[in-house]
C-alpha positions as CSV (number, residue, x, y, z in Angstrom):
1,X,-0.3,0.0,0.1
2,X,1.3,3.4,-0.9
3,X,2.2,6.3,1.5
4,X,1.3,10.0,0.9
5,X,2.9,12.7,3.1
6,X,1.4,16.2,3.0
7,X,3.8,19.1,3.4
8,X,2.6,22.5,4.2
9,X,-0.9,21.7,5.1
10,X,-2.7,25.0,6.5
11,X,-3.2,24.4,10.5
12,X,-6.9,25.7,9.8
13,X,-7.5,22.7,7.2
14,X,-5.5,20.1,9.6
15,X,-8.3,21.3,12.6
16,X,-11.1,20.8,10.4
17,X,-9.8,17.6,9.0
18,X,-9.2,16.3,12.6
19,X,-12.6,17.3,13.7
20,X,-14.1,15.7,10.8
21,X,-11.9,12.3,11.4
22,X,-13.1,12.5,15.0
23,X,-16.9,13.1,14.4
24,X,-16.7,9.9,12.0
25,X,-14.8,7.8,14.3
26,X,-11.9,7.5,11.8
27,X,-8.3,8.3,12.1
28,X,-6.9,11.4,10.1
29,X,-5.6,8.9,7.5
30,X,-8.8,7.0,7.3
31,X,-10.6,10.1,6.9
32,X,-8.0,11.4,4.1
33,X,-8.3,8.1,2.4
34,X,-12.5,8.4,2.5
35,X,-12.7,12.0,1.4
36,X,-9.8,10.8,-1.3
37,X,-11.9,7.8,-2.4
38,X,-15.3,10.0,-2.7
39,X,-13.6,12.7,-4.7
40,X,-11.8,10.3,-7.2
41,X,-14.0,7.3,-7.5
42,X,-16.1,6.7,-10.4
43,X,-19.7,6.2,-9.3
44,X,-21.6,2.9,-10.1
45,X,-23.6,3.4,-13.5
46,X,-27.8,3.7,-12.4
47,X,-29.9,1.1,-14.1
48,X,-32.7,2.9,-15.9
49,X,-34.8,0.1,-14.3
50,X,-33.9,1.7,-10.9
51,X,-35.3,5.1,-12.2
52,X,-38.8,3.7,-12.7
53,X,-41.3,5.1,-10.3
54,X,-39.2,8.5,-9.2
55,X,-40.6,11.5,-9.3
56,X,-44.3,9.9,-9.7
57,X,-45.5,12.1,-6.9
58,X,-44.8,15.3,-9.0
59,X,-46.8,14.1,-11.6
60,X,-50.0,12.9,-9.5
61,X,-52.1,15.8,-10.2
62,X,-51.0,16.8,-13.9
63,X,-50.4,15.7,-17.1
64,X,-47.1,16.0,-19.1
65,X,-48.8,18.9,-21.8
66,X,-50.3,20.9,-18.6
67,X,-47.0,20.6,-17.1
68,X,-45.2,22.1,-20.5
69,X,-47.8,24.8,-20.9
70,X,-47.2,26.1,-17.5
71,X,-43.5,26.0,-17.7
72,X,-44.0,28.2,-21.0
73,X,-46.4,30.5,-19.3
74,X,-43.3,30.9,-16.7
75,X,-40.9,32.4,-19.4
76,X,-43.1,35.7,-20.1
């Protein structure tokens, strides 16, 4: 496993990192690894089938044409 040393890390950033690690019950190294993983890993693709039914509560009381008409009226 690789080692990463960070030089010149501002004190303010180190304090925030230490506080965040403590809040998440991690060491600072674990917290840095977690943050870098979140920032750099590619998200898993979502299947179109998983989206089925999402947003249905937004369309419950309207039709697509009513929604389009409403949006167009809001442009004026």
